[in-house]
C-alpha positions in Angstrom: 50.2 36.7 -16.5 49.0 36.9 -20.1 48.3 40.5 -20.9 47.3 42.6 -23.9 47.3 46.3 -23.1 45.9 48.7 -25.7 46.8 52.3 -25.9 46.5 55.3 -28.3 42.8 55.8 -28.3 41.2 59.1 -27.7 39.2 61.9 -29.3 39.9 62.8 -32.9 38.2 65.0 -35.4 36.6 63.6 -38.5 39.2 63.0 -41.2 41.9 62.7 -38.6 44.2 59.8 -37.7 45.1 57.7 -34.7 47.6 55.0 -34.1 46.7 52.3 -31.6 49.2 50.0 -29.9 48.8 46.7 -28.2 51.6 45.5 -25.9 51.6 41.8 -25.3 53.2 39.7 -22.6 53.0 36.3 -21.0 53.0 34.2 -24.3 55.1 33.6 -27.4 54.0 36.6 -29.3 55.6 35.6 -32.6 53.4 32.5 -32.9 50.1 34.3 -32.6 47.7 35.8 -35.1 47.1 39.3 -33.8 43.9 41.1 -34.6 42.0 44.3 -33.8 38.3 44.2 -33.2 35.9 47.0 -32.3 32.6 47.2 -30.6 29.9 49.8 -29.9 27.0 49.4 -27.4 24.3 47.2 -28.7 26.4 45.9 -31.6 28.4 42.7 -32.1 32.2 42.9 -31.9 33.5 43.1 -35.4 36.9 42.3 -36.9 38.8 45.3 -38.1 42.1 43.8 -39.2 44.4 40.8 -38.6 48.0 40.0 -39.1 49.6 36.5 -39.1 52.8 35.4 -37.7 54.6 35.9 -41.0 53.1 39.3 -41.6 50.2 38.4 -43.9 47.2 40.8 -43.3 43.5 41.0 -43.9 41.0 43.7 -43.3 37.3 44.3 -43.1 36.2 45.8 -46.4 35.2 49.1 -44.9 38.6 49.6 -43.4 40.9 48.2 -46.0 41.8 51.6 -47.7 42.1 53.5 -44.4 43.5 51.2 -41.7 46.9 49.4 -41.6 47.8 46.7 -39.1 51.4 45.9 -38.4 53.5 44.1 -35.8 56.9 44.3 -34.2 57.8 40.9 -32.9 60.9 42.2 -31.2 58.7 44.6 -29.1 55.7 42.1 -28.7 53.5 44.9 -30.0 50.8 45.1 -32.7 49.7 48.4 -34.1 46.7 49.8 -36.0 47.1 53.0 -38.0 43.8 54.6 -38.6 43.3 57.3 -41.2 40.4 59.3 -42.6 38.4 58.6 -39.5 34.7 59.2 -39.4 31.9 58.9 -36.8 31.2 55.3 -37.8 34.7 54.5 -36.4 33.7 55.5 -32.9 34.1 52.3 -30.8 36.1 50.5 -28.2 39.0 48.9 -30.0 40.2 45.5 -28.7 43.4 43.7 -29.2 43.2 39.9 -29.8 45.8 37.2 -29.9 45.1 33.7 -31.2 47.1 30.5 -31.6 45.7 27.0 -31.7 43.4 26.7 -28.6 44.6 29.9 -27.0 42.6 33.1 -27.4 43.3 36.3 -25.5 41.7 39.7 -25.3 42.8 43.1 -24.1 40.5 45.4 -22.2 40.1 47.9 -25.0 40.7 51.5 -25.8 38.1 54.0 -26.6 38.2 55.8 -30.0 35.8 58.7 -30.4 35.6 60.6 -33.7 33.8 63.9 -33.2 34.1 67.6 -33.9 
């Protein structure tokens, strides 16, 4: 019954932008730290950005000036605005929710940056 459903991925040209969404259900969304991670084959999953229950954010250094995480508690949705994309950003992007001992993952959405 807990679900995190990512959307908004796809093919984008270098320098372009995408906005990812993660729709949550089955838990008290407003209590949870929401995060975006990404992963490519053969590499460890890495944190992209996180946003706390009160709106505080943090980012991986390589994404800080290009990506923006936000949340809308009324819609149970977290977003990731990605700008100035390059080939290194190609990955499956996963939504994560965490609160106390609870830890949930979405199934991911593919982002491909290519011309």
